[in-house]
VEXGU-918127 format. One record per residue (C-alpha): x negated, y negated, z negated; residue number from 1. Coordinates in steps of 0.001 Angstrom, whole numbers, plus 500000, padded with zeros to 6 digits. Last residue first. Layout:
<nodes>
<node <X, Y, Z>, NUM>,
...
</nodes>
This chain:
<nodes>
<node <801052, 590796, 041749>, 312>,
<node <803591, 591162, 044479>, 311>,
<node <806505, 593413, 043810>, 310>,
<node <807541, 595270, 046918>, 309>,
<node <804645, 597877, 046722>, 308>,
<node <805407, 600775, 049064>, 307>,
<node <806627, 598627, 051881>, 306>,
<node <803730, 596201, 051531>, 305>,
<node <803661, 593121, 049437>, 304>,
<node <800539, 594261, 047683>, 303>,
<node <798985, 597243, 049648>, 302>,
<node <800681, 600558, 049125>, 301>,
<node <801986, 601258, 052597>, 300>,
<node <799099, 599762, 054538>, 299>,
<node <796443, 601517, 052471>, 298>,
<node <798347, 604764, 052613>, 297>,
<node <798599, 604544, 056388>, 296>,
<node <794912, 603716, 056761>, 295>,
<node <793906, 606579, 054477>, 294>,
<node <796106, 608991, 056395>, 293>,
<node <794617, 607874, 059694>, 292>,
<node <791115, 608330, 058305>, 291>,
<node <792037, 611750, 056884>, 290>,
<node <793528, 612833, 060204>, 289>,
<node <790432, 611649, 062054>, 288>,
<node <788196, 613529, 059628>, 287>,
<node <790299, 616688, 060016>, 286>,
<node <790140, 616388, 063808>, 285>,
<node <786359, 615928, 063689>, 284>,
<node <785988, 618967, 061430>, 283>,
<node <788120, 621007, 063793>, 282>,
<node <785995, 619884, 066734>, 281>,
<node <782838, 620758, 064817>, 280>,
<node <784144, 624258, 064039>, 279>,
<node <785288, 624752, 067613>, 278>,
<node <781748, 624040, 068847>, 277>,
<node <780260, 626438, 066292>, 276>,
<node <782705, 629111, 067391>, 275>,
<node <781938, 628424, 071038>, 274>,
<node <778212, 628869, 070396>, 273>,
<node <778861, 632093, 068518>, 272>,
<node <781104, 633373, 071300>, 271>,
<node <778487, 632558, 073920>, 270>,
<node <775783, 634340, 071892>, 269>,
<node <778070, 637337, 071402>, 268>,
<node <778910, 637464, 075096>, 267>,
<node <775227, 637355, 075965>, 266>,
<node <774566, 640147, 073458>, 265>,
<node <777408, 642203, 074934>, 264>,
<node <775992, 641754, 078436>, 263>,
<node <772507, 642674, 077205>, 262>,
<node <773927, 645821, 075636>, 261>,
<node <775594, 646762, 078910>, 260>,
<node <772300, 646295, 080721>, 259>,
<node <770490, 648389, 078100>, 258>,
<node <773177, 651072, 078355>, 257>,
<node <772838, 651155, 082143>, 256>,
<node <769051, 651375, 081976>, 255>,
<node <769287, 654205, 079461>, 254>,
<node <771871, 655966, 081603>, 253>,
<node <769619, 655695, 084656>, 252>,
<node <766668, 657078, 082687>, 251>,
<node <768809, 659921, 081372>, 250>,
<node <769982, 660663, 084906>, 249>,
<node <766364, 660749, 086115>, 248>,
<node <765465, 663140, 083304>, 247>,
<node <768481, 665297, 084130>, 246>,
<node <767510, 665285, 087815>, 245>,
<node <764002, 666409, 086895>, 244>,
<node <765383, 669182, 084714>, 243>,
<node <767834, 670224, 087420>, 242>,
<node <765009, 670122, 090032>, 241>,
<node <762590, 672383, 088150>, 240>,
<node <764512, 675570, 088859>, 239>,
<node <764733, 674657, 092544>, 238>,
<node <760955, 674119, 092652>, 237>,
<node <760347, 677551, 091118>, 236>,
<node <762769, 679059, 093623>, 235>,
<node <760608, 677606, 096410>, 234>,
<node <757534, 679130, 094762>, 233>,
<node <759186, 682547, 094768>, 232>,
<node <760164, 682115, 098421>, 231>,
<node <756574, 681204, 099308>, 230>,
<node <755380, 684384, 097576>, 229>,
<node <757909, 686493, 099488>, 228>,
<node <756515, 685116, 102758>, 227>,
<node <752996, 685835, 101543>, 226>,
<node <753956, 689434, 100801>, 225>,
<node <755475, 689805, 104268>, 224>,
<node <752323, 688346, 105824>, 223>,
<node <750163, 690782, 103855>, 222>,
<node <752223, 693773, 104988>, 221>,
<node <751978, 692654, 108620>, 220>,
<node <748212, 692260, 108184>, 219>,
<node <747859, 695788, 106810>, 218>,
<node <749937, 697167, 109672>, 217>,
<node <747774, 695336, 112183>, 216>,
<node <744647, 696764, 110573>, 215>,
<node <746072, 700264, 110955>, 214>,
<node <746886, 699524, 114598>, 213>,
<node <743292, 698491, 115169>, 212>,
<node <742160, 701885, 113862>, 211>,
<node <744689, 703650, 116129>, 210>,
<node <743359, 701749, 119114>, 209>,
<node <739853, 702862, 118183>, 208>,
<node <741068, 706464, 118174>, 207>,
<node <742643, 705765, 121558>, 206>,
<node <739202, 704842, 122827>, 205>,
<node <737574, 707916, 121323>, 204>,
<node <740217, 710282, 122754>, 203>,
<node <740221, 708537, 126136>, 202>,
<node <736557, 709197, 126726>, 201>,
<node <737206, 711314, 129828>, 200>,
<node <739591, 708831, 131439>, 199>,
<node <742585, 710188, 133357>, 198>,
<node <745425, 709119, 131074>, 197>,
<node <748909, 710495, 130309>, 196>,
<node <747802, 713319, 128025>, 195>,
<node <746098, 711011, 125514>, 194>,
<node <748998, 708552, 125453>, 193>,
<node <751403, 711373, 124615>, 192>,
<node <748994, 712738, 121996>, 191>,
<node <748775, 709375, 120191>, 190>,
<node <752528, 708759, 120213>, 189>,
<node <753135, 712255, 118831>, 188>,
<node <750490, 711790, 116146>, 187>,
<node <752296, 708751, 114739>, 186>,
<node <749710, 706404, 113242>, 185>,
<node <749667, 704726, 116598>, 184>,
<node <753114, 703299, 115911>, 183>,
<node <753630, 701308, 119102>, 182>,
<node <753765, 697490, 119185>, 181>,
<node <750546, 696906, 121127>, 180>,
<node <751387, 699889, 123346>, 179>,
<node <754832, 698449, 124094>, 178>,
<node <753159, 695290, 125355>, 177>,
<node <750845, 697361, 127543>, 176>,
<node <753806, 699257, 128957>, 175>,
<node <755611, 695984, 129695>, 174>,
<node <752553, 694567, 131404>, 173>,
<node <752371, 697650, 133600>, 172>,
<node <749877, 700442, 133050>, 171>,
<node <747716, 701380, 136054>, 170>,
<node <744447, 701148, 134111>, 169>,
<node <745731, 703546, 131442>, 168>,
<node <742711, 704584, 129344>, 167>,
<node <740963, 701236, 129824>, 166>,
<node <744269, 699350, 129794>, 165>,
<node <744910, 700686, 126294>, 164>,
<node <741580, 699275, 125158>, 163>,
<node <742424, 695801, 126431>, 162>,
<node <745938, 695846, 124929>, 161>,
<node <744659, 697071, 121568>, 160>,
<node <742110, 694251, 121611>, 159>,
<node <744806, 691660, 122284>, 158>,
<node <746913, 693083, 119472>, 157>,
<node <743981, 692835, 117072>, 156>,
<node <743419, 689222, 118145>, 155>,
<node <747097, 688389, 117608>, 154>,
<node <747032, 689780, 114084>, 153>,
<node <743747, 687943, 113547>, 152>,
<node <745437, 684583, 114071>, 151>,
<node <748454, 685464, 111927>, 150>,
<node <746158, 686570, 109102>, 149>,
<node <744146, 683361, 109231>, 148>,
<node <747274, 681176, 109294>, 147>,
<node <748832, 683018, 106350>, 146>,
<node <745653, 682636, 104307>, 145>,
<node <745546, 678914, 105080>, 144>,
<node <749224, 678636, 104129>, 143>,
<node <748487, 680454, 100862>, 142>,
<node <745636, 678018, 100220>, 141>,
<node <747971, 675038, 100693>, 140>,
<node <750656, 676661, 098550>, 139>,
<node <748223, 676989, 095652>, 138>,
<node <747136, 673348, 095937>, 137>,
<node <750781, 672245, 096089>, 136>,
<node <751583, 674302, 092996>, 135>,
<node <748594, 672765, 091198>, 134>,
<node <749895, 669254, 091883>, 133>,
<node <753511, 670052, 091020>, 132>,
<node <752489, 671653, 087724>, 131>,
<node <750214, 668716, 086874>, 130>,
<node <753006, 666197, 087520>, 129>,
<node <755441, 668189, 085393>, 128>,
<node <752927, 668346, 082545>, 127>,
<node <752199, 664604, 082693>, 126>,
<node <755903, 663755, 082597>, 125>,
<node <756501, 666110, 079678>, 124>,
<node <753682, 664709, 077548>, 123>,
<node <755962, 662106, 075935>, 122>,
<node <757905, 664680, 073937>, 121>,
<node <760689, 667032, 075037>, 120>,
<node <758755, 669938, 076546>, 119>,
<node <760938, 672886, 077532>, 118>,
<node <760760, 672097, 081263>, 117>,
<node <756974, 671697, 081058>, 116>,
<node <756676, 675098, 079381>, 115>,
<node <758845, 676640, 082099>, 114>,
<node <756582, 675169, 084778>, 113>,
<node <753513, 676427, 082897>, 112>,
<node <754866, 679977, 082765>, 111>,
<node <755944, 679881, 086404>, 110>,
<node <752433, 678804, 087403>, 109>,
<node <751007, 681700, 085408>, 108>,
<node <753301, 684105, 087255>, 107>,
<node <752388, 682732, 090687>, 106>,
<node <748665, 682715, 089958>, 105>,
<node <748810, 686313, 088734>, 104>,
<node <750714, 687408, 091843>, 103>,
<node <748162, 685666, 094055>, 102>,
<node <745258, 687367, 092267>, 101>,
<node <746925, 690763, 092638>, 100>,
<node <747423, 690101, 096361>, 99>,
<node <743802, 689033, 096605>, 98>,
<node <742627, 692250, 094967>, 97>,
<node <744632, 694347, 097434>, 96>,
<node <743249, 692342, 100374>, 95>,
<node <739739, 692694, 098933>, 94>,
<node <739922, 696481, 098743>, 93>,
<node <741596, 697183, 102067>, 92>,
<node <739223, 694822, 103803>, 91>,
<node <736203, 696573, 102316>, 90>,
<node <737462, 699917, 103579>, 89>,
<node <738212, 698494, 107031>, 88>,
<node <734785, 696875, 107195>, 87>,
<node <733159, 700226, 106492>, 86>,
<node <734782, 701988, 109440>, 85>,
<node <736689, 699658, 111821>, 84>,
<node <736348, 702291, 114533>, 83>,
<node <734289, 700653, 117257>, 82>,
<node <733113, 697722, 115197>, 81>,
<node <733302, 694157, 116549>, 80>,
<node <736951, 693692, 115571>, 79>,
<node <736142, 694968, 112084>, 78>,
<node <733343, 692439, 111736>, 77>,
<node <735694, 689550, 112520>, 76>,
<node <738320, 690921, 110160>, 75>,
<node <735627, 691151, 107482>, 74>,
<node <734719, 687490, 107957>, 73>,
<node <738376, 686429, 107778>, 72>,
<node <738808, 688442, 104580>, 71>,
<node <735722, 686789, 103063>, 70>,
<node <737084, 683314, 103843>, 69>,
<node <740421, 684249, 102309>, 68>,
<node <738610, 685565, 099243>, 67>,
<node <736669, 682328, 098813>, 66>,
<node <739884, 680289, 098878>, 65>,
<node <741497, 682662, 096388>, 64>,
<node <738542, 682203, 094046>, 63>,
<node <739026, 678426, 094280>, 62>,
<node <742692, 678986, 093463>, 61>,
<node <741478, 680850, 090384>, 60>,
<node <739441, 677813, 089339>, 59>,
<node <742496, 675573, 089736>, 58>,
<node <744517, 678028, 087675>, 57>,
<node <741951, 677794, 084871>, 56>,
<node <742064, 673999, 085085>, 55>,
<node <745845, 674079, 084676>, 54>,
<node <745391, 676377, 081706>, 53>,
<node <743106, 673865, 080019>, 52>,
<node <745529, 671048, 080849>, 51>,
<node <748291, 672889, 078990>, 50>,
<node <746063, 673633, 076024>, 49>,
<node <745143, 669935, 075713>, 48>,
<node <748740, 668748, 076126>, 47>,
<node <749868, 671106, 073401>, 46>,
<node <751818, 674078, 074618>, 45>,
<node <755485, 674396, 073763>, 44>,
<node <757449, 676015, 070961>, 43>,
<node <761240, 675753, 070657>, 42>,
<node <761833, 678385, 073335>, 41>,
<node <759615, 680843, 071496>, 40>,
<node <756398, 681662, 073346>, 39>,
<node <755678, 684305, 075952>, 38>,
<node <752114, 685541, 075829>, 37>,
<node <750283, 684556, 078940>, 36>,
<node <748791, 686791, 081602>, 35>,
<node <750482, 689815, 080053>, 34>,
<node <754002, 689657, 081424>, 33>,
<node <753423, 689419, 085174>, 32>,
<node <750018, 691115, 085021>, 31>,
<node <751409, 694314, 083526>, 30>,
<node <751468, 696921, 086245>, 29>,
<node <748428, 695951, 088286>, 28>,
<node <746552, 694747, 085203>, 27>,
<node <744859, 691416, 085863>, 26>,
<node <741178, 691136, 084950>, 25>,
<node <740225, 689942, 088399>, 24>,
<node <739100, 693181, 089960>, 23>,
<node <737033, 695437, 087732>, 22>,
<node <738866, 697551, 085178>, 21>,
<node <742121, 695844, 084329>, 20>,
<node <742099, 693649, 081308>, 19>,
<node <744013, 694531, 078188>, 18>,
<node <746687, 692317, 076651>, 17>,
<node <747177, 688583, 076513>, 16>,
<node <745313, 686560, 079085>, 15>,
<node <744425, 682989, 078184>, 14>,
<node <740673, 683206, 078751>, 13>,
<node <741264, 685012, 082071>, 12>,
<node <738100, 686913, 082742>, 11>,
<node <734768, 685721, 084013>, 10>,
<node <732000, 688282, 083583>, 9>,
<node <734006, 691494, 083432>, 8>,
<node <733992, 692041, 087142>, 7>,
<node <734941, 689610, 089818>, 6>,
<node <731715, 689074, 091708>, 5>,
<node <732323, 691401, 094646>, 4>,
<node <735343, 689429, 095796>, 3>,
<node <733244, 686317, 096224>, 2>,
<node <731305, 687414, 099246>, 1>,
</nodes>
């Protein structure tokens, strides 16, 4: 199982600050701020560094996938054991480690999303695409985890119902349903059920019911944490949308300005052509006027004409 392999051998190459002992190298208290050192707003990751961190997240998502498979296997073993014993201890450990891994993935994804939003050069589009891709991969594994936990939650409830019917064979469906939802960690609930049955081994059976109840509580906690994780990722998308919308608006404005510029250029070309046309018309008019004037002067001043009464 993969969860046993996360010691000091493969830590986070980008982590700032001390590693936790064992686990994934994420400190329980500090993983949100120590995974990546926060950078000034004017500074962004190079494309190479950004892609390196994306690959690291992809590897961590692979670890998450292995953990979910291990958790499902341990649930299966726990259902087959009478008291949950060793499997319950291993489940508690790997579930806690997986939650820490998920929190680290979420925080690192936020860091990269913020870096993409701050990027103003040509690598911004690539960064945003990579963030969306890795976020979708992360969400897919979280959905798989959620599905597994929901499935085993129902199987634990079914087993509680079967065991409760053993100690209370005359129980109604409503009583059995209440038993699956009861707080078996409460000693009063346990003792009441123990007194109300007529089976000699009731104490052992109800002890098994209590163990299943503990697993149910752990699953309920995990499902709540996963729900919160999905909400965090949804907020991440909402934070990205204004930047995406701004980029789209800038592209629309650029297209509009180009179109307007083309219109002005066309008008300028038309105006220039008209100006040249008017210039030739004016020249033609001037030539005509000069020709007419020359003819008039020639007629007026020719010998014997009105302007020259004395013939030569």
